[in-house]
LOKEBA-740170 format. One record per residue (C-alpha): x, y, z. Coordinates in steps of 0.02 Angstrom, whole numbers, plus 50000, padded with zeros to 5 digits. Layout:
<rs>
{{X Y Z}}
...
</rs>
This chain:
<rs>
{{50000 50000 50000}}
{{50074 50167 49947}}
{{50087 50306 50074}}
{{50035 50484 50040}}
{{50169 50609 49990}}
{{50233 50718 50132}}
{{50159 50873 50048}}
{{49983 50801 50071}}
{{50013 50763 50255}}
{{50069 50942 50285}}
{{49910 51020 50215}}
{{49809 51099 50354}}
{{49622 51081 50363}}
{{49509 51231 50363}}
{{49460 51267 50543}}
{{49299 51353 50493}}
{{49146 51241 50511}}
{{49036 51210 50360}}
{{48894 51335 50348}}
{{48724 51275 50404}}
{{48615 51238 50253}}
{{48462 51345 50222}}
{{48290 51272 50250}}
{{48267 51256 50063}}
{{48433 51163 50043}}
{{48391 51047 50188}}
{{48220 51007 50114}}
{{48296 50974 49944}}
{{48422 50854 50021}}
{{48284 50767 50118}}
{{48182 50748 49959}}
{{48330 50667 49872}}
{{48358 50546 50015}}
{{48172 50509 50024}}
{{48165 50473 49837}}
{{48316 50359 49853}}
{{48245 50261 50000}}
{{48074 50241 49918}}
{{48157 50157 49769}}
{{48265 50037 49867}}
{{48206 49857 49866}}
{{48256 49832 50047}}
{{48178 49994 50112}}
{{48045 49961 50241}}
{{47877 50048 50249}}
{{47928 50113 50421}}
{{48083 50197 50346}}
{{47975 50286 50217}}
{{47846 50339 50347}}
{{47983 50411 50458}}
{{48054 50510 50312}}
{{47882 50581 50273}}
{{47861 50632 50456}}
{{48033 50714 50455}}
{{47987 50811 50299}}
{{47834 50884 50386}}
</rs>
C-alpha cells in the first residue's frame, strides 16, 4: 500500500465549520434521500413513513 506524499500530510484543514444549510437546501436534500429510499428494494415501509414525518 502506497503512502501519501509528505506534501499532502502537511496540508492543514480549514478550521471554519461548514455553513448550516438553508431550510430550502435541507428540504431538497431530504427529498433526494426520500426518493432514494422509496426506490430501494430493501427499504421498509417504516423507513419511508419516518422520512415523510421528518419532511413535515
